[in-house]
Chimera marker file (.cmm) of the C-alpha trace (Angstrom):
<marker_set name="trace">
<marker id="1" x="16.417" y="206.717" z="104.923" r="1" g="1" b="0" radius="0.5"/>
<marker id="2" x="13.053" y="207.212" z="106.292" r="1" g="1" b="0" radius="0.5"/>
<marker id="3" x="12.040" y="210.407" z="108.424" r="1" g="1" b="0" radius="0.5"/>
<marker id="4" x="11.953" y="210.195" z="112.127" r="1" g="1" b="0" radius="0.5"/>
<marker id="5" x="8.333" y="210.520" z="112.159" r="1" g="1" b="0" radius="0.5"/>
<marker id="6" x="7.964" y="207.083" z="110.527" r="1" g="1" b="0" radius="0.5"/>
<marker id="7" x="9.539" y="205.510" z="113.361" r="1" g="1" b="0" radius="0.5"/>
<marker id="8" x="7.587" y="207.576" z="115.934" r="1" g="1" b="0" radius="0.5"/>
<marker id="9" x="4.363" y="206.471" z="114.157" r="1" g="1" b="0" radius="0.5"/>
<marker id="10" x="5.345" y="202.879" z="114.345" r="1" g="1" b="0" radius="0.5"/>
<marker id="11" x="6.160" y="203.338" z="118.128" r="1" g="1" b="0" radius="0.5"/>
<marker id="12" x="2.818" y="204.909" z="118.708" r="1" g="1" b="0" radius="0.5"/>
<marker id="13" x="1.040" y="201.918" z="117.151" r="1" g="1" b="0" radius="0.5"/>
<marker id="14" x="2.524" y="199.644" z="120.032" r="1" g="1" b="0" radius="0.5"/>
<marker id="15" x="0.410" y="201.488" z="122.535" r="1" g="1" b="0" radius="0.5"/>
<marker id="16" x="-2.939" y="200.917" z="120.567" r="1" g="1" b="0" radius="0.5"/>
<marker id="17" x="-5.695" y="199.123" z="122.439" r="1" g="1" b="0" radius="0.5"/>
<marker id="18" x="-6.228" y="196.953" z="119.568" r="1" g="1" b="0" radius="0.5"/>
<marker id="19" x="-2.511" y="196.273" z="118.740" r="1" g="1" b="0" radius="0.5"/>
<marker id="20" x="-1.919" y="193.208" z="116.603" r="1" g="1" b="0" radius="0.5"/>
<marker id="21" x="1.843" y="192.177" z="116.606" r="1" g="1" b="0" radius="0.5"/>
<marker id="22" x="1.662" y="190.289" z="113.311" r="1" g="1" b="0" radius="0.5"/>
<marker id="23" x="-0.130" y="193.198" z="111.529" r="1" g="1" b="0" radius="0.5"/>
<marker id="24" x="2.332" y="195.760" z="112.987" r="1" g="1" b="0" radius="0.5"/>
<marker id="25" x="5.304" y="193.508" z="111.613" r="1" g="1" b="0" radius="0.5"/>
<marker id="26" x="3.954" y="193.304" z="108.298" r="1" g="1" b="0" radius="0.5"/>
<marker id="27" x="2.860" y="196.856" z="108.049" r="1" g="1" b="0" radius="0.5"/>
<marker id="28" x="6.470" y="198.238" z="109.445" r="1" g="1" b="0" radius="0.5"/>
<marker id="29" x="8.553" y="195.839" z="107.524" r="1" g="1" b="0" radius="0.5"/>
<marker id="30" x="9.646" y="198.413" z="105.044" r="1" g="1" b="0" radius="0.5"/>
<marker id="31" x="10.730" y="200.593" z="107.987" r="1" g="1" b="0" radius="0.5"/>
<marker id="32" x="12.819" y="197.873" z="109.555" r="1" g="1" b="0" radius="0.5"/>
<marker id="33" x="14.474" y="197.308" z="106.181" r="1" g="1" b="0" radius="0.5"/>
<marker id="34" x="15.532" y="200.869" z="106.305" r="1" g="1" b="0" radius="0.5"/>
<marker id="35" x="17.671" y="199.918" z="109.340" r="1" g="1" b="0" radius="0.5"/>
<marker id="36" x="19.499" y="197.080" z="107.562" r="1" g="1" b="0" radius="0.5"/>
<marker id="37" x="21.907" y="196.642" z="104.796" r="1" g="1" b="0" radius="0.5"/>
<marker id="38" x="20.422" y="194.037" z="102.554" r="1" g="1" b="0" radius="0.5"/>
<marker id="39" x="22.573" y="193.021" z="99.583" r="1" g="1" b="0" radius="0.5"/>
<marker id="40" x="20.883" y="191.320" z="96.772" r="1" g="1" b="0" radius="0.5"/>
<marker id="41" x="20.634" y="187.438" z="97.465" r="1" g="1" b="0" radius="0.5"/>
<marker id="42" x="22.464" y="187.697" z="100.733" r="1" g="1" b="0" radius="0.5"/>
<marker id="43" x="20.978" y="187.775" z="104.461" r="1" g="1" b="0" radius="0.5"/>
<marker id="44" x="20.496" y="191.209" z="105.902" r="1" g="1" b="0" radius="0.5"/>
<marker id="45" x="22.704" y="192.871" z="108.582" r="1" g="1" b="0" radius="0.5"/>
<marker id="46" x="22.091" y="195.924" z="110.714" r="1" g="1" b="0" radius="0.5"/>
<marker id="47" x="23.536" y="199.108" z="109.451" r="1" g="1" b="0" radius="0.5"/>
<marker id="48" x="26.746" y="200.054" z="110.831" r="1" g="1" b="0" radius="0.5"/>
<marker id="49" x="25.379" y="203.690" z="111.676" r="1" g="1" b="0" radius="0.5"/>
<marker id="50" x="22.863" y="202.212" z="114.109" r="1" g="1" b="0" radius="0.5"/>
<marker id="51" x="23.858" y="204.032" z="117.138" r="1" g="1" b="0" radius="0.5"/>
<marker id="52" x="22.748" y="202.703" z="120.499" r="1" g="1" b="0" radius="0.5"/>
<marker id="53" x="19.946" y="204.963" z="121.915" r="1" g="1" b="0" radius="0.5"/>
<marker id="54" x="18.994" y="206.341" z="118.737" r="1" g="1" b="0" radius="0.5"/>
<marker id="55" x="15.334" y="206.028" z="117.387" r="1" g="1" b="0" radius="0.5"/>
<marker id="56" x="16.380" y="203.786" z="114.530" r="1" g="1" b="0" radius="0.5"/>
<marker id="57" x="18.536" y="201.561" z="116.615" r="1" g="1" b="0" radius="0.5"/>
<marker id="58" x="15.501" y="201.303" z="119.117" r="1" g="1" b="0" radius="0.5"/>
<marker id="59" x="13.078" y="200.539" z="116.533" r="1" g="1" b="0" radius="0.5"/>
<marker id="60" x="15.404" y="197.892" z="115.048" r="1" g="1" b="0" radius="0.5"/>
<marker id="61" x="15.588" y="196.375" z="118.347" r="1" g="1" b="0" radius="0.5"/>
<marker id="62" x="11.939" y="196.314" z="119.155" r="1" g="1" b="0" radius="0.5"/>
<marker id="63" x="11.078" y="194.934" z="115.818" r="1" g="1" b="0" radius="0.5"/>
<marker id="64" x="13.445" y="192.097" z="116.179" r="1" g="1" b="0" radius="0.5"/>
<marker id="65" x="12.071" y="191.363" z="119.615" r="1" g="1" b="0" radius="0.5"/>
<marker id="66" x="8.535" y="191.021" z="118.302" r="1" g="1" b="0" radius="0.5"/>
<marker id="67" x="9.566" y="189.275" z="114.954" r="1" g="1" b="0" radius="0.5"/>
<marker id="68" x="11.480" y="186.360" z="116.848" r="1" g="1" b="0" radius="0.5"/>
<marker id="69" x="8.199" y="185.321" z="118.711" r="1" g="1" b="0" radius="0.5"/>
<marker id="70" x="7.082" y="184.238" z="115.247" r="1" g="1" b="0" radius="0.5"/>
<marker id="71" x="8.248" y="181.471" z="112.722" r="1" g="1" b="0" radius="0.5"/>
<marker id="72" x="9.260" y="183.600" z="109.862" r="1" g="1" b="0" radius="0.5"/>
<marker id="73" x="11.507" y="183.480" z="106.707" r="1" g="1" b="0" radius="0.5"/>
<marker id="74" x="13.410" y="186.323" z="105.180" r="1" g="1" b="0" radius="0.5"/>
<marker id="75" x="13.544" y="185.881" z="101.368" r="1" g="1" b="0" radius="0.5"/>
<marker id="76" x="16.694" y="187.155" z="100.170" r="1" g="1" b="0" radius="0.5"/>
<marker id="77" x="15.853" y="187.148" z="96.595" r="1" g="1" b="0" radius="0.5"/>
<marker id="78" x="12.952" y="189.591" z="96.738" r="1" g="1" b="0" radius="0.5"/>
<marker id="79" x="13.895" y="191.020" z="100.060" r="1" g="1" b="0" radius="0.5"/>
<marker id="80" x="10.633" y="190.122" z="101.643" r="1" g="1" b="0" radius="0.5"/>
<marker id="81" x="9.218" y="188.754" z="104.736" r="1" g="1" b="0" radius="0.5"/>
<marker id="82" x="7.199" y="185.502" z="105.146" r="1" g="1" b="0" radius="0.5"/>
<marker id="83" x="5.678" y="185.523" z="108.427" r="1" g="1" b="0" radius="0.5"/>
<marker id="84" x="3.867" y="182.497" z="109.692" r="1" g="1" b="0" radius="0.5"/>
<marker id="85" x="2.313" y="181.965" z="113.264" r="1" g="1" b="0" radius="0.5"/>
<marker id="86" x="3.799" y="182.495" z="116.685" r="1" g="1" b="0" radius="0.5"/>
<marker id="87" x="6.003" y="179.711" z="118.064" r="1" g="1" b="0" radius="0.5"/>
<marker id="88" x="4.108" y="177.180" z="119.777" r="1" g="1" b="0" radius="0.5"/>
<marker id="89" x="5.626" y="177.653" z="123.127" r="1" g="1" b="0" radius="0.5"/>
<marker id="90" x="4.809" y="181.238" z="123.339" r="1" g="1" b="0" radius="0.5"/>
<link id1="1" id2="2" r="1" g="1" b="0" radius="0.2"/>
<link id1="2" id2="3" r="1" g="1" b="0" radius="0.2"/>
<link id1="3" id2="4" r="1" g="1" b="0" radius="0.2"/>
<link id1="4" id2="5" r="1" g="1" b="0" radius="0.2"/>
<link id1="5" id2="6" r="1" g="1" b="0" radius="0.2"/>
<link id1="6" id2="7" r="1" g="1" b="0" radius="0.2"/>
<link id1="7" id2="8" r="1" g="1" b="0" radius="0.2"/>
<link id1="8" id2="9" r="1" g="1" b="0" radius="0.2"/>
<link id1="9" id2="10" r="1" g="1" b="0" radius="0.2"/>
<link id1="10" id2="11" r="1" g="1" b="0" radius="0.2"/>
<link id1="11" id2="12" r="1" g="1" b="0" radius="0.2"/>
<link id1="12" id2="13" r="1" g="1" b="0" radius="0.2"/>
<link id1="13" id2="14" r="1" g="1" b="0" radius="0.2"/>
<link id1="14" id2="15" r="1" g="1" b="0" radius="0.2"/>
<link id1="15" id2="16" r="1" g="1" b="0" radius="0.2"/>
<link id1="16" id2="17" r="1" g="1" b="0" radius="0.2"/>
<link id1="17" id2="18" r="1" g="1" b="0" radius="0.2"/>
<link id1="18" id2="19" r="1" g="1" b="0" radius="0.2"/>
<link id1="19" id2="20" r="1" g="1" b="0" radius="0.2"/>
<link id1="20" id2="21" r="1" g="1" b="0" radius="0.2"/>
<link id1="21" id2="22" r="1" g="1" b="0" radius="0.2"/>
<link id1="22" id2="23" r="1" g="1" b="0" radius="0.2"/>
<link id1="23" id2="24" r="1" g="1" b="0" radius="0.2"/>
<link id1="24" id2="25" r="1" g="1" b="0" radius="0.2"/>
<link id1="25" id2="26" r="1" g="1" b="0" radius="0.2"/>
<link id1="26" id2="27" r="1" g="1" b="0" radius="0.2"/>
<link id1="27" id2="28" r="1" g="1" b="0" radius="0.2"/>
<link id1="28" id2="29" r="1" g="1" b="0" radius="0.2"/>
<link id1="29" id2="30" r="1" g="1" b="0" radius="0.2"/>
<link id1="30" id2="31" r="1" g="1" b="0" radius="0.2"/>
<link id1="31" id2="32" r="1" g="1" b="0" radius="0.2"/>
<link id1="32" id2="33" r="1" g="1" b="0" radius="0.2"/>
<link id1="33" id2="34" r="1" g="1" b="0" radius="0.2"/>
<link id1="34" id2="35" r="1" g="1" b="0" radius="0.2"/>
<link id1="35" id2="36" r="1" g="1" b="0" radius="0.2"/>
<link id1="36" id2="37" r="1" g="1" b="0" radius="0.2"/>
<link id1="37" id2="38" r="1" g="1" b="0" radius="0.2"/>
<link id1="38" id2="39" r="1" g="1" b="0" radius="0.2"/>
<link id1="39" id2="40" r="1" g="1" b="0" radius="0.2"/>
<link id1="40" id2="41" r="1" g="1" b="0" radius="0.2"/>
<link id1="41" id2="42" r="1" g="1" b="0" radius="0.2"/>
<link id1="42" id2="43" r="1" g="1" b="0" radius="0.2"/>
<link id1="43" id2="44" r="1" g="1" b="0" radius="0.2"/>
<link id1="44" id2="45" r="1" g="1" b="0" radius="0.2"/>
<link id1="45" id2="46" r="1" g="1" b="0" radius="0.2"/>
<link id1="46" id2="47" r="1" g="1" b="0" radius="0.2"/>
<link id1="47" id2="48" r="1" g="1" b="0" radius="0.2"/>
<link id1="48" id2="49" r="1" g="1" b="0" radius="0.2"/>
<link id1="49" id2="50" r="1" g="1" b="0" radius="0.2"/>
<link id1="50" id2="51" r="1" g="1" b="0" radius="0.2"/>
<link id1="51" id2="52" r="1" g="1" b="0" radius="0.2"/>
<link id1="52" id2="53" r="1" g="1" b="0" radius="0.2"/>
<link id1="53" id2="54" r="1" g="1" b="0" radius="0.2"/>
<link id1="54" id2="55" r="1" g="1" b="0" radius="0.2"/>
<link id1="55" id2="56" r="1" g="1" b="0" radius="0.2"/>
<link id1="56" id2="57" r="1" g="1" b="0" radius="0.2"/>
<link id1="57" id2="58" r="1" g="1" b="0" radius="0.2"/>
<link id1="58" id2="59" r="1" g="1" b="0" radius="0.2"/>
<link id1="59" id2="60" r="1" g="1" b="0" radius="0.2"/>
<link id1="60" id2="61" r="1" g="1" b="0" radius="0.2"/>
<link id1="61" id2="62" r="1" g="1" b="0" radius="0.2"/>
<link id1="62" id2="63" r="1" g="1" b="0" radius="0.2"/>
<link id1="63" id2="64" r="1" g="1" b="0" radius="0.2"/>
<link id1="64" id2="65" r="1" g="1" b="0" radius="0.2"/>
<link id1="65" id2="66" r="1" g="1" b="0" radius="0.2"/>
<link id1="66" id2="67" r="1" g="1" b="0" radius="0.2"/>
<link id1="67" id2="68" r="1" g="1" b="0" radius="0.2"/>
<link id1="68" id2="69" r="1" g="1" b="0" radius="0.2"/>
<link id1="69" id2="70" r="1" g="1" b="0" radius="0.2"/>
<link id1="70" id2="71" r="1" g="1" b="0" radius="0.2"/>
<link id1="71" id2="72" r="1" g="1" b="0" radius="0.2"/>
<link id1="72" id2="73" r="1" g="1" b="0" radius="0.2"/>
<link id1="73" id2="74" r="1" g="1" b="0" radius="0.2"/>
<link id1="74" id2="75" r="1" g="1" b="0" radius="0.2"/>
<link id1="75" id2="76" r="1" g="1" b="0" radius="0.2"/>
<link id1="76" id2="77" r="1" g="1" b="0" radius="0.2"/>
<link id1="77" id2="78" r="1" g="1" b="0" radius="0.2"/>
<link id1="78" id2="79" r="1" g="1" b="0" radius="0.2"/>
<link id1="79" id2="80" r="1" g="1" b="0" radius="0.2"/>
<link id1="80" id2="81" r="1" g="1" b="0" radius="0.2"/>
<link id1="81" id2="82" r="1" g="1" b="0" radius="0.2"/>
<link id1="82" id2="83" r="1" g="1" b="0" radius="0.2"/>
<link id1="83" id2="84" r="1" g="1" b="0" radius="0.2"/>
<link id1="84" id2="85" r="1" g="1" b="0" radius="0.2"/>
<link id1="85" id2="86" r="1" g="1" b="0" radius="0.2"/>
<link id1="86" id2="87" r="1" g="1" b="0" radius="0.2"/>
<link id1="87" id2="88" r="1" g="1" b="0" radius="0.2"/>
<link id1="88" id2="89" r="1" g="1" b="0" radius="0.2"/>
<link id1="89" id2="90" r="1" g="1" b="0" radius="0.2"/>
</marker_set>
């Protein structure tokens, strides 16, 4: 599990004037994975200890909110993110 400072750092990047969503998603994927249970070769699920209102739960929600704007794949074999372009309607 990550230190609370890792989540705060990720949150602070959201306010940068040169914020790039795609780079942020890529750079913070390991942080996002810390909020998941991801068994080998199965899709990830949120950890059962994500308590509403906590910093970990908030990070998980924000990450997913930004992620769904993109075409992406989660590779369950090696637990990686394949991030493509934003959906054409956005």
